[in-house]
C-alpha positions in Angstrom: 62.0 15.1 -35.8 61.2 18.1 -33.3 57.6 18.8 -33.7 56.5 23.1 -34.7 53.8 25.0 -34.1 51.2 24.9 -36.3 48.3 28.2 -36.2 44.9 27.0 -36.8 42.5 30.2 -37.0 38.4 29.1 -37.4 35.8 31.0 -35.8 33.7 27.6 -35.3 34.8 25.1 -32.7 33.4 22.0 -34.4 36.1 23.0 -37.7 38.6 24.0 -35.2 38.6 19.9 -33.5 38.2 18.5 -37.1 41.3 20.2 -38.4 42.6 18.7 -35.3 41.4 15.4 -35.7 42.6 15.4 -39.3 46.1 16.8 -38.3 46.6 14.6 -35.3 49.1 11.9 -36.8 51.5 14.6 -37.4 52.8 15.0 -33.9 53.2 18.8 -34.5 52.4 21.4 -32.2 48.8 22.3 -33.0 47.5 25.4 -31.5 44.2 27.0 -32.1 42.6 30.4 -32.1 38.8 31.3 -32.7 39.8 35.2 -33.9 41.7 37.4 -35.1 42.8 38.9 -31.6 43.0 35.3 -30.3 45.4 34.6 -33.4 47.6 37.3 -32.7 48.2 36.8 -29.5 49.6 33.3 -30.2 51.3 34.9 -33.0 53.3 37.5 -30.7 53.9 34.9 -27.9 54.9 32.1 -30.3 56.9 31.2 -33.2 54.1 29.7 -35.6 55.5 27.3 -38.5 52.6 26.9 -40.7 49.1 29.0 -40.2 45.7 27.3 -41.4 43.2 30.2 -42.1 39.3 30.4 -42.9 39.0 32.8 -45.2 35.3 33.6 -44.2 35.1 34.6 -40.5 32.6 37.2 -39.3 35.2 40.0 -37.8 37.3 39.6 -41.2 37.8 37.7 -43.8 41.3 35.3 -44.0 42.7 37.4 -46.3 42.6 40.6 -44.5 44.2 38.6 -41.3 47.0 37.5 -43.4 47.4 41.0 -45.0 47.8 42.0 -41.5 49.9 39.3 -40.2 52.4 39.9 -43.3 53.0 43.2 -41.8 55.1 41.5 -38.9 58.2 40.7 -40.4 58.7 37.6 -38.7 55.5 36.4 -40.6 56.5 38.2 -44.0 57.4 34.6 -45.4 55.6 32.3 -43.0 53.1 29.4 -45.2 50.1 30.2 -45.1 46.5 27.6 -46.0 43.2 29.2 -46.7 40.5 27.2 -46.2 37.8 27.9 -48.8 34.0 26.5 -49.0 34.4 26.7 -52.4 37.1 26.9 -55.3 38.7 30.2 -55.6 37.1 32.7 -58.2 39.2 34.7 -57.3 43.2 33.7 -58.3 44.6 37.0 -58.6 43.8 37.4 -55.0 45.3 34.6 -54.0 48.6 35.2 -55.9 48.2 38.6 -54.0 49.6 36.7 -50.8 52.2 34.6 -52.6 55.2 36.1 -50.3 56.4 33.1 -48.6 54.9 29.7 -49.5 51.3 30.1 -50.1 48.0 27.4 -50.4 44.5 26.6 -50.4 42.2 23.5 -49.4 38.6 23.5 -50.4 35.6 22.7 -48.4 35.0 19.9 -47.8 38.5 18.7 -46.7 39.9 15.6 -47.9 42.0 14.8 -44.5 44.9 13.6 -47.1 45.1 16.3 -48.8 45.7 18.6 -45.8 47.9 16.6 -43.8 50.3 16.4 -47.2 50.1 20.0 -47.6 50.6 20.7 -43.9 53.8 18.5 -43.8 55.1 19.5 -46.5 55.3 23.6 -45.6 56.3 21.8 -41.8 59.3 20.1 -43.5 59.6 23.4 -45.4 59.5 25.4 -42.0 62.6 22.8 -40.7 64.5 22.9 -43.4 64.8 26.8 -43.7 65.7 27.2 -40.1 67.5 24.5 -40.5 69.4 26.6 -43.2 69.4 30.1 -41.5 70.9 27.4 -38.9 73.9 26.1 -41.3 74.3 30.1 -42.5 74.5 31.5 -39.5 77.5 29.3 -38.2 79.1 29.7 -41.7 79.3 33.1 -41.0 80.2 33.5 -37.8 83.2 31.0 -38.9 84.2 32.9 -41.8 84.1 36.0 -39.6 86.0 34.6 -37.0 88.7 33.4 -39.5 88.9 36.8 -40.4 89.4 38.5 -37.7 92.3 36.1 -36.9 93.8 36.6 -40.3 93.7 40.4 -39.8 94.8 40.5 -35.9 98.6 41.6 -35.1 101.0 40.8 -32.7 99.8 44.5 -31.4 96.4 43.1 -31.0 96.7 40.4 -29.3 97.2 41.3 -25.6 93.8 43.5 -26.1 92.3 40.3 -27.4 93.7 38.6 -24.6 92.4 40.9 -22.4 89.2 41.2 -23.7 88.5 36.9 -23.7 89.3 37.1 -20.0 86.5 39.8 -19.2 83.6 37.6 -21.3 85.1 34.4 -19.4 84.6 36.4 -15.9 81.4 38.2 -17.6 79.9 34.8 -18.8 81.1 33.2 -15.3 78.9 35.5 -13.6 76.1 35.2 -15.9 76.0 31.5 -14.7 76.2 32.0 -11.6 73.3 34.0 -11.5 71.6 31.9 -13.8 71.7 28.9 -11.3 71.3 31.1 -8.2 67.7 32.0 -10.1 66.6 28.3 -10.9 67.8 27.5 -7.6 65.2 30.0 -6.2 62.6 28.9 -8.9 63.1 25.5 -7.4 62.8 26.1 -4.5 59.5 28.3 -4.6 57.8 25.4 -6.8 59.1 23.1 -3.5 58.1 25.3 -0.9 54.4 25.5 -3.1 54.2 21.7 -2.7 56.1 21.3 0.8 53.1 24.0 2.2 50.5 21.5 0.9 51.8 18.6 2.3 52.2 20.2 6.1 49.0 22.3 6.2 47.3 19.1 5.1 49.0 17.1 7.8 48.8 20.0 10.4 45.2 19.8 10.0 45.0 16.4 10.5 47.3 16.9 14.1 44.6 20.1 14.8 41.9 17.7 14.6 43.3 15.5 16.9 44.4 18.5 19.3 40.7 20.2 19.1 39.0 17.6 19.3 40.6 16.1 22.6 40.8 19.2 24.3 36.4 19.5 23.6 36.4 16.2 25.3 38.6 17.2 28.2 36.9 20.4 28.8 33.6 18.5 29.2 34.9 16.4 31.8 37.1 18.8 33.6 36.1 19.5 37.2 34.3 22.6 38.1 37.2 24.8 38.0 38.0 28.2 36.7 41.6 28.0 36.2 41.7 24.8 34.0 38.9 25.6 32.2 40.5 28.6 31.1 43.7 26.7 30.2 41.5 24.4 27.9 39.7 27.2 26.7 43.2 29.2 25.4 44.4 25.9 24.1 41.0 25.5 21.7 41.6 28.9 20.9 45.5 28.7 19.7 44.4 25.5 17.9 41.6 27.3 16.2 44.1 29.9 14.9 46.0 27.4 13.6 43.3 26.0 11.6 42.8 29.6 10.0 46.6 29.3 9.1 46.5 26.0 7.6 43.2 27.2 5.4 46.0 30.1 4.3 48.9 27.8 3.5 46.3 25.4 1.6 45.0 28.3 -0.3 48.9 29.2 -1.1 50.0 26.4 -2.3 47.0 25.9 -4.5 47.7 25.1 -8.4 44.9 25.0 -10.8 43.9 27.3 -13.7 42.3 30.5 -13.1 38.6 30.2 -12.0 36.9 33.7 -12.8 34.6 35.1 -10.2 32.4 37.7 -9.3 34.4 39.8 -6.4 33.7 42.2 -3.8 36.9 43.9 -3.3 35.8 45.3 -0.1 34.7 41.7 1.6 37.8 40.3 0.2 40.2 42.7 1.8 38.8 42.3 4.7 38.9 38.5 5.0 43.1 38.7 4.3 43.4 42.2 6.3 44.6 40.6 9.2 47.2 38.2 7.1 48.4 41.0 5.3 48.8 42.7 8.6 51.1 39.9 10.6 52.7 39.9 6.7 54.0 43.4 6.9 54.7 43.7 11.3 53.4 46.2 13.4 55.4 49.0 12.5 53.5 49.7 9.2 50.1 51.4 9.1 47.6 50.0 7.1 45.3 52.1 5.1 41.9 51.7 2.9 40.2 53.6 0.7 37.5 51.6 -0.8 33.8 52.1 -1.4 31.3 50.2 -0.1 28.9 50.4 -3.3 32.3 49.1 -5.4 31.1 47.6 -8.8 32.4 43.6 -8.1 35.7 42.5 -9.8 36.1 39.7 -12.5 38.8 37.8 -11.2 40.0 34.5 -9.6 39.5 35.3 -5.6 42.6 33.0 -4.5 45.1 34.7 -7.1 44.1 38.6 -6.0 44.2 37.3 -2.3 48.4 35.9 -3.3 48.7 39.3 -5.0 48.0 41.4 -2.3 50.2 39.4 -0.2 53.1 39.5 -2.7 52.7 43.7 -3.0 52.5 44.1 0.8 55.4 42.1 1.5 57.5 44.4 -1.5 55.8 47.4 0.5 57.5 46.0 3.5 60.7 45.7 2.7 60.6 49.3 0.9 59.6 50.6 4.7 62.4 49.3 6.6 62.1 51.9 9.0 58.4 51.4 9.2 55.5 53.9 7.5 52.1 53.0 5.9 50.9 51.1 3.2 47.6 52.4 1.7 45.2 50.3 -0.5 42.8 52.4 -2.5 39.9 51.1 -5.0 37.9 53.2 -7.2 36.2 53.0 -10.6 38.0 53.7 -13.8 36.9 56.2 -16.2 40.1 57.5 -17.7 43.8 57.2 -18.4 43.6 53.9 -18.9 46.7 51.4 -19.9 47.2 51.0 -24.0 45.9 47.7 -24.5 43.0 47.2 -22.3 40.0 45.9 -24.0 36.3 48.0 -24.0 34.3 47.9 -21.0 34.5 48.7 -17.8 37.5 48.0 -14.8 38.4 48.5 -11.6 41.6 50.0 -10.5 42.9 48.7 -7.4 46.2 50.1 -6.2 49.0 49.5 -3.7 51.2 52.5 -2.2 54.4 52.7 -0.2 56.0 55.9 1.1 59.4 54.1 1.3 62.7 54.7 -0.4 61.0 54.2 -4.3 62.6 53.2 -7.1 64.7 55.1 -10.5 63.3 54.6 -13.5 65.5 52.0 -14.5 64.3 49.9 -11.7 60.9 50.4 -12.3 61.3 49.0 -16.2 62.4 46.0 -15.4 60.1 45.7 -12.1 57.9 42.7 -13.1 60.6 41.0 -15.3 60.4 37.2 -13.6 63.2 36.9 -11.4 64.5 40.2 -11.0 64.8 41.5 -7.4 66.8 44.5 -5.3 66.7 42.4 -2.6 69.7 40.3 -1.2 70.8 37.2 -1.6 67.9 34.9 -0.1 65.7 37.7 0.2 63.4 37.4 -2.2 63.0 35.2 -5.7 62.0 38.1 -8.0 58.7 36.2 -9.0 56.2 38.6 -6.9 55.6 40.9 -9.6 55.8 38.9 -11.8 53.1 37.2 -10.8 51.2 40.5 -10.4 51.7 41.1 -13.8 50.2 37.6 -14.8 47.1 37.2 -13.1 45.9 40.6 -14.3 46.7 39.6 -18.2 45.2 36.2 -17.8 42.1 38.3 -15.9 42.0 40.8 -19.0 43.3 43.8 -17.3 47.0 45.2 -16.9 49.1 46.9 -14.5 51.2 50.0 -14.1 53.8 50.8 -11.9 54.8 54.2 -10.7 57.6 55.7 -8.6 59.6 58.2 -7.4 63.2 57.7 -5.4 62.5 58.8 -2.2 58.6 59.2 -2.2 57.2 56.0 -2.7 55.8 53.1 -5.2 52.3 52.7 -6.3 51.3 49.7 -8.5 48.1 49.7 -10.0 46.0 47.0 -10.6 43.3 47.0 -13.5 40.6 44.8 -13.7 37.7 43.8 -15.5 34.0 45.1 -13.9 31.7 41.8 -13.4 28.5 41.4 -15.3 26.7 39.6 -12.3 27.9 39.7 -8.8 28.1 36.9 -6.1 29.4 38.2 -2.7 33.0 36.6 -1.8 31.7 34.5 1.3 33.7 35.4 4.8 36.1 33.1 6.2 34.2 29.8 7.6 32.7 30.2 11.2 32.0 27.3 13.2 29.0 25.6 13.0 25.8 27.7 15.1 24.2 24.5 16.5 21.6 23.5 19.3 23.3 21.8 22.2 24.4 18.1 22.3 21.3 15.9 23.2 22.2 12.3 23.9 21.7 10.4 20.9 17.9 8.4 20.6 19.7 5.1 20.1 22.9 3.8 20.0 24.0 4.0 16.2 27.0 1.7 14.5 29.1 3.8 12.9 32.6 3.1 10.4 35.2 5.3 10.9 38.3 4.9 8.0 41.2 7.2 8.6 44.8 6.4 8.0 45.9 8.8 10.6 45.5 6.9 14.3 45.7 10.0 16.2 42.6 11.5 14.0 40.7 8.6 13.9 41.1 7.9 17.8 39.8 11.8 18.3 36.4 10.6 15.9 35.8 8.0 17.7 35.6 9.1 21.0 33.9 12.2 20.0 31.4 9.6 18.6 31.6 7.5 22.0 30.8 10.7 24.1 27.6 11.2 21.8 26.6 7.4 22.9 27.4 5.8 19.8 29.2 2.1 19.1 31.8 3.4 16.4 34.4 0.6 14.7 37.8 1.9 13.4 39.6 0.9 9.7 42.9 2.5 9.4 42.3 2.3 5.4 40.0 1.8 2.5 40.8 -1.6 2.3 40.6 -2.5 5.7 37.1 -0.8 5.2 35.8 -3.2 2.5 37.1 -6.1 4.2 35.0 -5.0 7.3 32.0 -5.1 4.7 32.8 -8.2 3.1 33.3 -10.2 6.1 29.5 -9.5 6.7 29.6 -6.5 8.9 27.4 -3.7 8.6 26.9 -0.2 9.7 24.7 2.9 10.4 26.9 5.6 9.0 30.5 5.6 7.4 32.6 8.5 8.2 35.8 8.7 6.0 38.9 10.4 5.3 40.0 11.2 1.6 43.0 11.3 1.4 44.1 8.2 2.6 47.3 6.0 0.4 45.9 3.2 -2.0 42.5 4.1 -2.4 40.8 7.6 -1.6 38.1 8.0 0.5 35.8 8.7 -2.8 36.9 5.9 -4.4 36.1 4.1 -1.3 32.9 5.7 -1.1 32.0 4.9 -5.0 32.9 1.1 -4.1 30.5 1.3 -1.3 27.7 3.0 -3.3 27.6 0.7 -5.4 27.0 -2.0 -2.9 25.2 -0.1 -0.4 23.6 2.5 -2.6 21.3 3.4 0.6 24.2 3.4 3.2 24.7 7.3 4.6 28.9 8.7 3.9 30.3 11.8 5.4 33.1 12.6 3.7 35.9 14.5 5.5 39.1 16.2 4.4 40.9 19.5 5.5 42.2 19.7 1.6 40.4 21.1 -1.1 41.1 18.3 -3.6 37.6 17.2 -4.6 36.7 17.9 -8.5 33.3 18.1 -9.9 33.4 15.2 -12.1 34.4 12.5 -9.2 30.6 11.0 -9.5 29.4 11.3 -5.6 26.6 13.4 -6.4 25.4 14.6 -3.6 27.9 13.5 -0.9 28.0 15.3 1.9 31.8 16.8 3.0 33.0 18.2 6.3 35.7 20.1 6.7 38.6 19.0 9.1 39.1 20.4 11.7 35.6 19.6 13.0 33.9 20.4 16.4 31.7 17.5 18.1 28.8 19.8 17.3 29.9 19.8 13.5 30.0 16.2 13.8 27.0 16.0 15.1 25.2 18.6 12.6 26.9 16.5 9.5 25.4 13.2 11.2 21.9 14.6 11.5 22.1 15.7 7.4 23.3 12.8 6.6 20.8 10.3 8.4 17.8 12.3 7.0 19.0 12.6 3.7 19.0 16.3 3.3 22.5 16.1 2.4 24.0 19.3 1.0 27.8 19.6 0.0 29.9 21.4 1.9 
């Protein structure tokens, strides 16, 4: 039995939760809405089989909501169950909604009664859909048989030609669908692959930077050698910045809106956008310094800008300019925007532009004007999704031969927290010899990273020991050995560094632990409290600063 969608409408979260608990055993898809607006969003996106609605809500009572729902052709006969705190004193009013199946339950709700009513309506919905399917199938068969009986010898050739045309069309459609599916799978695979490659690349850069910095300290006084090592360090640091962008691209999580300074955000990604469009395209910007902050997921907004710049690049085959502008949106808002203040961000190019038919389809998933293998057709649809989920909208205007402008309408944030600039190396004092050698356990499954960290610690005058896994580290302590500090990688097979830290904290509460990783995989509820975190790749100075923090007890999570 296929589950159907049950819409639960109530302005009180506790009551919604109680409905969900009562109906859980029915194994249907339960969709919750706390307002009329949220209910209509679900109704427009999803086919609803049964609607359970509270009669009394602050914005409008359940009867008014159902009146509006009944005006939609799809839901004129959808079963409705009203929830009332008292027995309905106006039976005539209930009969007014008797189109389709209508019933009510009184509060306090008897679980068995509510489940029985919902089960009956859900089964009725399934049977109705099955009957419609059978009727449609019967009508199709009758129509087909009638057409066959009415066909004549003179029409046979025409029918054969039409059949061949349909076969060709379906074959082309199937090939296009398979190509689109391949592009979607390829994009998903690239996302996963990018995250894994960037993580491994971070480890390689960790070993390279650590080794180069130690080598630089041991070089004889030779200007050419020092310059070559310095160039190598700078190249590795640029690689570090690149891996951070790759990890941001590969991040798959729900939107986390925050107050964003758009000017600062654009300045942070401007170099990346310039590389994306190439040297033949000029980037212009018109962003006021006093622009109000946006309420948006900053990582997703960066990705949206990248998508728009790549589209503009493809439209500027012979070079040109891309202009980014931002201003408070006072007038000419798109239809459907809620009340409040908005910022309009526009990305314009002076390229070849699009005709009206192409503009109308531009935001459709998988629609692309690029050649085979040159685009997934998901760029604008991703931007459109970001705007919609952020409570904003998107507009596309284009003139053939004059260029295209994509405008993002995003809400203004009530509170303001500036986007932080790219992470720079910690400014630390010159390294000093250790006051006493410390026994330090280094845990990392990557031999190159482990060896590099050990070398930096030895250079600082400490006594490091190695463990290639969390289980080997636990064996180290089980054998009765001890240490002054543990530095552990996080992403390790078998047991992560966070899990290892929890084990050690339970047995050695005062043991300082540093958790190192180049991956943004830490959760807020991992129980680590004030665990010090250090991003890979790190320099010897940053390692020393982290050790000083950990050993002093003044731990601030990175």
